[in-house]
C-alpha positions in Angstrom: 0.0 0.0 0.0 1.4 3.4 -0.9 1.9 6.2 1.7 -0.7 8.9 2.1 0.4 12.2 0.6 -0.1 15.2 2.9 0.9 18.0 0.5 -1.6 19.4 -2.0 -1.6 22.4 -4.2 -4.9 24.3 -3.8 -5.8 26.4 -6.9 -8.4 29.1 -6.5 -11.2 28.7 -9.2 -11.8 32.5 -9.0 -8.3 33.9 -9.6 -6.2 30.9 -10.4 -3.7 31.5 -7.6 -2.1 28.2 -6.4 -0.4 27.5 -3.1 1.0 24.3 -1.6 -0.7 23.4 1.7 -0.4 20.6 4.2 -3.7 18.7 4.6 -5.0 17.8 8.0 -5.1 14.1 8.8 -7.7 14.3 11.6 -10.5 16.2 9.9 -11.8 17.5 6.5 -11.1 21.1 5.7 -14.4 22.6 4.7 -13.3 26.2 4.2 -10.2 27.8 2.7 -9.6 31.5 2.1 -7.6 32.3 -1.1 -4.5 34.2 0.1 -4.6 36.2 -3.2 -8.2 37.3 -3.9 -9.7 36.4 -0.4 -12.4 34.2 -2.0 -13.8 31.7 0.5 -13.6 28.3 -1.1 -16.1 25.5 -0.1 -16.2 21.9 -1.4 -18.0 21.2 -4.6 -21.2 19.1 -4.2 -20.3 15.5 -3.5 -16.8 16.3 -2.2 -15.9 16.2 1.4 -13.4 19.1 1.5 -11.6 21.8 -0.4 -8.7 19.6 -1.1 -10.9 17.1 -2.9 -12.4 19.9 -5.0 -9.5 22.2 -5.7 -6.4 20.4 -4.7 -3.8 18.5 -6.7 -4.3 15.5 -4.3 -7.4 14.2 -2.6 -7.5 14.4 1.2 -5.9 11.7 3.3 -9.2 9.8 4.1 -10.1 9.6 0.4 -6.5 8.5 -0.5 -6.8 5.7 2.2 -10.2 4.6 0.9 -8.9 4.4 -2.7 -5.8 2.4 -1.5 -8.1 -0.1 0.3 -10.2 -0.6 -2.8 -7.2 -1.1 -5.0 -5.7 -3.5 -2.4 -8.9 -5.5 -2.5 -9.0 -5.6 -6.3 -5.4 -6.8 -6.4 -6.0 -9.5 -3.8 -9.2 -10.5 -5.5 -11.2 -10.0 -2.3 -14.9 -9.6 -2.8 -17.6 -8.7 -0.4 -19.8 -11.5 0.8 -23.4 -11.3 -0.4 -24.3 -11.8 3.2 -22.3 -8.8 4.5 -24.9 -6.3 3.2 -28.0 -5.8 5.3 -31.1 -7.1 3.6 -34.8 -6.4 4.3 -36.9 -9.4 5.2 
């Protein structure tokens, strides 16, 4: 499994300014103020944080989820049909 990358370049969609930032590992960063134009960035719909929406790398929790999925695919691990809850 590859290591989680903690650096990401955030690019402001309003002015195009880009800055390398360190991503938090214990929480999603929902807001980010562009240091250039002062726009307050928020995640796009469906994204958990500003790094997933505007960063060069997805946030650490998403990187970990993807690594687990890739690991399962490589190992050929499949979910049991009995692991999902079913309505009776």
